[in-house]
C-alpha positions in Angstrom: 6.0 33.5 3.7 8.1 30.3 1.7 6.9 27.9 0.9 8.2 24.6 1.1 8.6 22.2 -1.3 10.0 19.1 0.3 12.4 16.4 -2.1 12.3 12.8 -2.3 16.2 12.5 -0.3 15.7 15.5 2.2 12.4 14.5 2.7 13.1 10.7 3.3 16.2 11.3 5.8 13.2 12.5 8.5 10.7 10.1 7.9 10.4 6.8 10.2 8.2 3.8 9.6 6.8 3.4 13.0 6.1 7.0 14.0 4.7 7.1 10.2 2.0 4.4 10.9 0.9 5.3 14.3 0.4 8.7 12.5 -1.5 6.9 9.9 -3.8 5.5 12.5 -4.1 8.5 14.5 -5.3 10.3 11.1 -8.5 7.7 11.3 -9.5 8.7 14.6 -10.5 12.5 12.5 -13.8 12.9 10.7 -14.2 10.5 7.9 -12.3 12.1 5.2 -14.2 13.5 1.2 -12.2 12.1 -1.6 -12.8 13.1 -5.1 -10.3 11.9 -8.2 -10.8 13.2 -11.9 -8.9 12.0 -15.1 -7.5 14.4 -18.3 -6.8 12.7 -21.2 -4.4 14.0 -24.3 -3.8 10.9 -26.0 -1.6 8.1 -24.1 -0.8 10.7 -21.6 -2.9 11.1 -18.9 -3.4 13.8 -15.6 -5.0 11.9 -12.1 -5.6 14.1 -9.9 -7.1 12.5 -6.4 -7.9 15.2 -3.9 -9.4 14.4 -0.6 -10.2 16.5 2.6 -10.5 16.1 6.6 -12.3 17.8 8.9 -9.3 18.8 11.1 -5.9 17.7 9.1 -6.3 19.9 6.0 -6.5 19.2 2.6 -4.2 17.7 -0.4 -4.2 17.1 -4.5 -1.8 14.6 -5.6 -1.4 15.0 -9.4 0.0 12.4 -11.1 1.2 12.6 -14.7 1.9 9.8 -16.5 3.3 10.5 -20.3 4.3 6.7 -21.4 6.9 8.1 -24.4 8.8 9.2 -21.4 11.8 6.2 -21.2 12.8 7.7 -24.7 13.3 10.7 -23.4 15.0 9.1 -20.5 12.7 10.5 -18.3 9.8 8.4 -15.3 6.3 7.5 -17.0 5.1 8.6 -14.0 5.3 11.9 -12.1 3.9 14.5 -10.0 3.6 15.7 -7.4 0.8 16.9 -4.0 0.0 20.3 -3.0 -0.6 20.3 0.8 -3.5 22.9 2.1 -3.9 24.2 5.3 -7.5 23.4 7.4 -8.0 26.5 8.7 -7.8 29.0 6.2 -7.2 27.0 3.1 -3.7 28.6 2.1 -1.1 26.6 0.7 1.4 24.8 3.5 3.8 22.8 1.2 4.5 21.2 -2.1 5.6 17.3 -1.2 7.7 15.1 -4.2 5.3 12.4 -5.4 7.3 9.6 -5.2 8.2 10.0 -1.7 4.5 10.5 -0.9 3.5 7.2 -3.1 6.8 5.1 -1.3 5.5 5.8 2.3 1.5 6.0 1.7 1.7 2.9 -0.4 4.1 0.7 1.9 3.0 2.1 5.5 -1.3 1.5 4.5 0.3 -2.1 4.2 2.5 -1.9 7.4 -0.3 -0.8 9.7 -2.5 -3.6 8.9 0.4 -6.0 9.4 1.4 -4.7 12.8 -2.4 -5.1 13.4 -3.2 -9.1 11.8 0.0 -10.9 11.3 1.3 -12.7 14.3 4.0 -10.9 16.4 6.3 -13.7 16.0 6.1 -13.8 12.4 9.7 -14.7 11.1 9.6 -15.7 7.6 7.9 -12.4 5.1 7.5 -13.7 1.6 7.6 -10.7 -0.6 5.8 -11.1 -4.6 6.9 -8.4 -6.9 10.8 -7.4 -7.2 9.1 -3.5 -8.4 9.9 -0.7 -7.0 6.9 -0.6 -4.2 8.4 -4.4 -3.1 11.8 -2.5 -2.4 9.6 -0.3 -0.4 7.8 -3.3 1.5 11.1 -5.0 2.6 11.9 -1.2 3.9 9.0 -0.4 5.9 8.6 -4.4 6.9 12.2 -5.0 8.5 11.2 -1.9 10.6 8.3 -3.7 11.7 9.8 -7.7 11.6 13.5 -6.9 12.6 14.3 -10.2 13.2 12.7 -11.4 9.6 13.7 -13.3 6.8 13.1 -12.1 3.5 12.3 -14.2 1.0 11.6 -12.1 -3.0 9.6 -14.5 -6.2 9.3 -12.3 -8.8 8.2 -14.1 -11.9 11.9 -13.0 -14.3 13.6 -14.8 -12.1 16.7 -12.6 -12.7 14.7 -8.7 -11.0 14.4 -10.9 -7.4 18.3 -12.3 -7.9 18.5 -8.2 -8.9 17.1 -6.9 -5.8 18.4 -9.6 -3.2 21.5 -8.5 -3.9 21.1 -4.9 -2.9 19.3 -6.8 0.9 22.2 -8.4 1.9 20.9 -11.5 4.0 17.5 -11.9 1.4 17.2 -15.3 -0.3 15.2 -16.1 -4.1 12.5 -18.4 -4.7 12.2 -19.9 -8.1 9.2 -21.7 -7.2 5.5 -19.4 -5.6 3.9 -22.2 -4.1 6.2 -23.4 -2.2 7.0 -20.0 -1.1 3.7 -19.0 -0.5 3.6 -22.4 1.9 6.6 -21.5 4.4 5.8 -17.8 4.8 4.7 -16.2 7.7 3.5 -13.4 6.4 2.9 -12.8 2.4 3.0 -9.8 0.3 2.0 -8.7 -3.1 2.5 -6.2 -5.1 2.6 -7.2 -8.5 0.7 -6.1 -11.8 -1.4 -9.2 -12.2 -4.9 -9.3 -14.0 -5.4 -13.3 -13.0 -4.7 -14.9 -9.4 -0.8 -15.7 -8.7 -1.5 -16.4 -5.3 -3.9 -19.9 -5.0 -6.1 -20.6 -1.4 -5.0 -23.5 -1.6 -1.6 -22.7 -1.0 -2.4 -21.2 2.2 -1.8 -22.4 6.0 -3.3 -21.6 9.1 -1.8 -18.3 10.7 -0.6 -16.7 7.8 -1.2 -12.9 6.7 -1.8 -11.8 3.3 -1.3 -8.1 1.8 -2.8 -7.8 -1.0 -0.9 -4.1 -2.8 -0.8 -4.8 -6.6 -4.4 -5.0 -8.2 -5.8 -1.5 -8.1 -8.5 -2.0 -11.4 -11.6 -3.7 -11.6 -9.9 -6.6 -13.1 -7.3 -6.8 -11.6 -6.2 -9.8 -9.0 -3.5 -11.3 -6.9 -5.4 -13.6 -4.8 -8.4 -16.1 -6.5 -11.3 -16.8 -4.3 -10.0 -19.6 -2.2 -7.9 -17.0 -0.3 -10.4 -15.2 0.2 -12.7 -17.7 1.3 -10.4 -19.2 3.8 -9.2 -15.9 5.5 -10.7 -12.9 7.9 -10.5 -10.1 4.7 -9.6 -6.5 6.2 -9.5 -3.3 3.8 -7.7 0.0 3.9 -11.5 2.0 3.2 -14.6 0.5 1.8 -14.7 3.0 0.0 -12.1 2.6 -2.8 -12.2 -1.0 -3.0 -15.4 -2.5 -3.3 -16.6 -1.2 -6.2 -13.2 -0.8 -7.7 -10.9 -3.0 -7.6 -10.8 -6.5 -8.7 -9.4 -8.4 -6.5 -12.7 -7.8 -3.6 -15.1 -6.7 -6.3 -15.0 -9.5 -8.4 -15.9 -12.1 -6.2 -18.9 -10.0 -4.7 -20.4 -9.8 -7.8 -19.7 -13.7 -8.2 -20.9 -14.6 -4.9 -17.4 -16.3 -4.3 -18.1 -14.0 -0.6 -20.5 -11.3 0.5 -19.9 -7.6 1.9 -20.2 -9.3 5.6 -17.1 -11.4 4.7 -15.2 -7.6 4.5 -14.3 -7.0 8.6 -13.6 -3.7 8.6 -11.7 -1.1 7.1 -9.2 1.7 9.1 -12.1 3.4 10.3 -13.3 0.8 12.7 -9.5 -0.2 13.3 -10.4 -1.5 16.3 -11.4 -4.7 15.0 -7.9 -5.1 13.1 -7.1 -8.1 15.6 -6.7 -11.5 15.2 -8.9 -14.2 17.1 -6.6 -16.6 17.4 -3.2 -17.7 16.5 -4.6 -20.3 13.7 -7.0 -17.8 11.5 -5.8 -16.6 8.4 -5.7 -12.7 7.8 -5.8 -11.0 4.3 -5.8 -6.9 4.1 -6.9 -5.4 0.6 -4.9 -2.4 0.5 -6.6 -0.1 -1.6 -5.2 3.4 -1.9 -6.8 6.5 -1.4 -6.5 10.7 -1.7 -6.9 10.4 1.6 -4.1 7.9 2.7 -1.9 10.8 0.9 -3.0 13.6 2.6 -2.6 11.8 5.5 1.0 11.2 4.2 1.7 14.6 3.2 0.8 15.5 6.7 3.4 13.4 8.5 5.4 14.7 6.0 5.2 18.2 6.6 5.5 18.0 10.1 8.6 16.3 10.4 10.2 18.8 8.4 8.7 21.5 10.5 9.9 19.3 12.9 13.9 19.9 11.9 
């Protein structure tokens, strides 16, 4: 049997954001995933392997190579691939493009939460961070909120303007506080280690989606933001003890463990209790989401 190698462009043509988040929700109804990460180093170069096994779905190993010297060779810093294996016999089923899996996993993770937690009448969406993830968020949120107006804020205004040029109708914000106060949904994907979103700026009814922080020393929102909001995460196992956005306020006592309402394995709790409350979602990623994403991609590939 020929093992499919699914490239970015050909694979993406088959995917649909709303269908994908339905697949993510269904994946969390299966037994809880077993996950493990391993790192190998050579000087400044890194190999990260993220593995997951979900009973009833299969196994995946996502390998990421991080070579900081690649730009001098005309190549991207981060590359890799995803190997997807059968749950029945452990046989290799597919090799999926690393960037395809990462794009859809990251943006879809946040989109699923937004469809549960943001007010359905949200019309003003602010994207914080004009990088690759910010562009994916524009595509994903546009699928679920087709009537929304999008605004982009970036620390370097020229980069925000460049992104706005790619999406007709997108506005550029030059003052973050003003933009946050005006938004119904704020989705942030920056590399910040110090909070740049202040809880005092938030108003009743907003939804805050935090993506960028992935290390113990990284945060995008301050303690006040977490204290004012009802807080949800994609996975307790990959956020608590791992990501500064959640772990730092837990360690300082700014919030307590019971302030975290639910993760996706208890998705029935992902709902608003009133139109006026502020909701906050921390997107932590995780190998189990890479597995769910890869399985969805392969299913669409086979259904062509």
